C-alpha positions as CSV (number, residue, x, y, z in Angstrom):
1,M,28.8,-64.3,-91.2
2,P,25.3,-62.9,-90.4
3,W,25.3,-64.6,-87.0
4,Q,28.7,-63.0,-86.3
5,I,27.3,-59.6,-87.1
6,L,24.4,-60.1,-84.7
7,S,26.8,-61.3,-82.1
8,D,29.0,-58.2,-82.6
9,V,26.0,-55.9,-82.0
10,R,24.9,-57.9,-79.0
11,S,28.4,-57.6,-77.5
12,V,28.1,-53.8,-77.6
13,K,24.7,-53.8,-76.1
14,E,25.8,-56.0,-73.2
15,R,29.2,-54.3,-72.5
16,D,28.6,-50.6,-73.1
17,P,26.0,-48.8,-70.9
18,A,26.2,-45.8,-73.2
19,A,24.6,-47.8,-76.0
20,R,20.9,-46.8,-76.2
21,S,19.7,-48.5,-79.3
22,T,20.6,-51.0,-82.0
23,L,20.5,-48.2,-84.6
24,E,22.9,-46.1,-82.6
25,I,25.3,-49.0,-82.3
26,I,25.2,-49.7,-86.0
27,L,25.7,-46.0,-87.0
28,V,28.2,-44.5,-84.6
29,Y,30.5,-47.2,-83.1
30,P,33.8,-47.2,-85.0
31,G,35.0,-50.3,-83.1
32,L,32.1,-52.2,-84.5
33,H,32.7,-50.9,-88.0
34,A,36.4,-51.9,-87.7
35,V,35.4,-55.5,-86.8
36,W,32.9,-55.7,-89.7
37,I,35.5,-54.3,-92.2
38,H,37.9,-56.9,-90.9
39,R,35.5,-59.7,-91.5
40,I,35.4,-58.7,-95.1
41,T,39.1,-58.3,-95.5
42,H,39.8,-61.6,-93.8
43,R,37.5,-63.4,-96.3
44,L,39.5,-61.7,-99.1
45,W,42.8,-62.7,-97.5
46,Q,41.7,-66.3,-97.1
47,R,40.7,-66.4,-100.8
48,G,44.1,-65.2,-101.9
49,A,43.1,-61.6,-102.7
50,K,45.8,-60.2,-100.4
51,L,46.3,-56.8,-102.0
52,P,42.6,-55.9,-102.1
53,A,42.4,-57.1,-98.5
54,R,45.3,-54.9,-97.5
55,V,43.9,-51.9,-99.3
56,L,40.4,-52.3,-97.7
57,A,42.0,-52.7,-94.3
58,E,44.0,-49.5,-94.8
59,I,40.7,-47.7,-95.7
60,G,39.2,-49.1,-92.5
61,R,42.1,-47.8,-90.5
62,I,41.6,-44.3,-91.8
63,L,37.9,-44.4,-91.2
64,T,37.9,-46.0,-87.7
65,G,41.4,-45.5,-86.2
66,V,41.7,-49.3,-85.7
67,E,44.4,-51.2,-87.6
68,I,43.6,-54.9,-88.0
69,H,45.7,-57.0,-90.4
70,P,43.5,-59.1,-92.7
71,G,45.3,-62.2,-91.7
72,A,44.3,-61.9,-88.0
73,V,41.5,-64.1,-86.8
74,L,38.6,-62.5,-84.7
75,G,36.0,-64.6,-83.0
76,S,32.3,-63.6,-82.5
77,G,31.3,-60.9,-80.0
78,V,34.6,-59.0,-80.1
79,F,34.0,-55.6,-78.7
80,I,36.5,-52.8,-79.4
81,D,35.5,-49.9,-77.1
82,H,36.3,-46.3,-78.2
83,A,38.4,-47.9,-80.9
84,T,41.2,-45.3,-81.4
85,G,44.7,-46.6,-81.6
86,V,44.0,-50.3,-81.5
87,V,46.5,-52.4,-83.5
88,I,46.1,-56.2,-84.1
89,G,48.9,-58.0,-86.0
90,E,48.8,-60.5,-88.8
91,T,49.0,-63.7,-86.8
92,A,47.0,-62.6,-83.8
93,V,44.0,-64.8,-82.8
94,V,41.2,-63.2,-80.8
95,G,38.6,-65.5,-79.3
96,N,34.9,-65.0,-78.6
97,D,33.5,-62.3,-76.4
98,V,36.8,-60.5,-75.9
99,T,36.7,-56.8,-74.9
100,I,39.5,-54.5,-76.1
101,Y,39.8,-50.9,-75.0
102,H,41.5,-48.0,-76.9
103,G,45.2,-47.9,-77.4
104,V,45.7,-51.7,-77.2
105,T,48.4,-53.4,-79.3
106,L,48.5,-57.1,-80.1
107,G,51.9,-57.1,-81.6
108,G,54.9,-59.1,-82.5
109,I,58.5,-59.1,-81.1
110,S,60.3,-61.0,-83.9
111,L,60.8,-60.8,-87.7
112,D,59.9,-64.4,-88.3
113,R,57.1,-65.0,-90.8
114,G,55.5,-67.6,-88.7
115,K,53.3,-67.2,-85.6
116,R,54.6,-64.0,-83.9
117,H,51.5,-62.4,-82.4
118,P,49.4,-63.3,-79.4
119,T,46.4,-65.6,-79.0
120,I,43.7,-64.1,-76.9
121,E,41.3,-66.8,-75.6
122,D,37.5,-66.3,-74.9
123,G,36.2,-63.8,-72.5
124,V,39.5,-61.8,-72.0
125,T,39.4,-58.1,-71.1
126,I,42.3,-55.9,-72.2
127,G,42.5,-52.5,-70.6
128,A,43.3,-49.2,-72.3
129,G,46.8,-48.8,-73.5
130,A,47.9,-52.4,-72.8
131,K,50.5,-54.1,-75.0
132,V,50.4,-57.8,-75.5
133,L,53.5,-58.8,-77.4
134,G,54.8,-62.0,-79.0
135,A,53.4,-65.5,-79.8
136,I,52.0,-65.9,-76.3
137,T,48.5,-67.1,-75.1
138,I,46.3,-65.0,-72.7
139,G,44.1,-67.6,-71.0
140,E,40.4,-67.6,-71.0
141,G,38.6,-65.1,-68.7
142,S,41.8,-63.2,-67.9
143,Q,42.1,-59.4,-67.3
144,I,45.0,-57.3,-68.6
145,G,45.2,-54.0,-66.6
146,A,45.4,-50.6,-68.4
147,N,48.9,-49.8,-69.8
148,S,50.3,-53.2,-68.9
149,V,53.0,-54.7,-71.1
150,V,52.6,-58.5,-71.3
151,V,55.3,-60.7,-72.9
152,K,54.8,-64.0,-71.1
153,E,52.1,-66.7,-71.1
154,V,49.0,-65.9,-68.9
155,P,47.0,-68.8,-67.4
156,P,43.2,-68.8,-67.6
157,G,41.4,-66.5,-65.1
158,S,44.4,-64.4,-64.2
159,V,44.7,-60.7,-63.5
160,V,47.8,-59.0,-64.9
161,V,49.1,-55.5,-64.2
162,G,52.4,-53.6,-64.5
163,V,55.4,-53.3,-66.8
164,P,56.4,-55.9,-67.4
165,G,53.0,-57.6,-66.7
166,Q,52.8,-59.5,-63.5
167,I,50.1,-62.0,-62.6
168,I,48.7,-60.8,-59.3
169,G,45.5,-62.8,-58.8
170,R,42.2,-63.7,-60.2
171,P,39.0,-61.6,-60.8
172,A,37.0,-61.2,-57.7
173,G,34.2,-63.8,-57.2
174,G,35.3,-65.7,-60.4
175,Q,34.1,-62.9,-62.6
176,T,35.7,-62.5,-66.0
177,E,35.2,-58.7,-66.2
178,T,35.7,-56.4,-63.2
179,D,36.2,-52.7,-62.6
180,Q,39.7,-51.9,-63.9
181,S,40.0,-49.2,-61.2
182,N,39.9,-51.9,-58.5
183,L,42.9,-53.8,-59.8
184,P,45.7,-54.3,-57.2
185,D,48.7,-51.9,-57.2
186,P,51.9,-54.1,-57.1
187,L,54.1,-51.0,-57.3
188,G,52.4,-49.4,-54.3
189,V,52.7,-52.6,-52.3
190,S,56.4,-52.9,-53.2
191,L,56.9,-49.2,-52.2
192,H,55.1,-49.7,-48.8
193,T,57.2,-52.9,-48.1
194,L,60.5,-51.1,-49.0
195,L,59.6,-48.1,-46.8
196,S,58.8,-50.3,-43.9
197,R,62.2,-52.2,-44.2
198,V,64.1,-48.9,-44.5
199,S,62.4,-47.6,-41.4
200,K,63.3,-50.8,-39.4
201,L,67.0,-50.4,-40.6
202,E,67.0,-46.8,-39.5
203,S,65.6,-47.6,-36.1
204,R,68.4,-50.2,-35.6
205,A,71.0,-47.5,-36.4
206,D,69.4,-44.7,-34.4
207,G,68.3,-46.7,-31.4
208,P,65.0,-48.1,-29.9
209,G,61.9,-46.0,-30.3
210,T,63.0,-44.2,-33.5
211,E,61.1,-46.4,-36.0
212,R,58.6,-44.6,-38.1
213,V,55.2,-45.9,-38.7
214,I,54.7,-46.4,-42.4
215,R,51.1,-46.0,-43.4
216,P,49.6,-47.7,-46.4
217,P,48.0,-45.3,-48.9
218,E,44.5,-44.3,-48.2
219,A,42.2,-44.6,-51.3
220,G,45.4,-45.0,-53.4
221,V,46.9,-41.7,-52.2
222,W,50.3,-41.4,-50.4
223,Y,50.8,-38.6,-47.9
224,G,53.8,-36.7,-46.6
225,E,57.1,-38.4,-45.8
226,D,55.5,-41.9,-46.2
227,F,56.0,-41.4,-50.0
228,S,59.7,-40.3,-49.8
229,I,62.5,-42.9,-50.0
């Protein structure tokens, strides 16, 4: 357990540029406190002290804003950034060096008492507000975009965005953690394709030379009639 504590502190140092010192990390990072409290509650849970484990987990939720069931398994170097609103269910398994942002849910979609929560493999990054639901596996080194809803298996090294989550590629240059603002926009691509097809159909109906030029968004921004359908 001591080596896990050191690994948890290291993970914050490496993945949060706002962290200025080890003392600051230990004192003011609720995500780190939530992980440490969970390590205690998980030990109690494994030893059969289930009620004390649940009580301590509830105290941890009140103090940190993070709800982690004592039955969940967390690897070393798990970093919960900003902490607030994170929920990790009873049968969830989180691997080593996983980064979880605020508002993430690792939840279940059935009432079965068996495995019903996701397994997150090593090195995965889960963006703010994302929901990963069901007994699925998120492959090693994958990225889940902010506010995505993932309900299907994800192969290692994938990038997933959207509702429901769609696999749209791999991190650039084989990196396991990239800027979430640079993730592709499948909705925007679909919109551009749809507008282009509508323009071609209108030109056929109105005659040659009437086809509009549909411009892709510039810096993610749509302008004028290019946005209207």
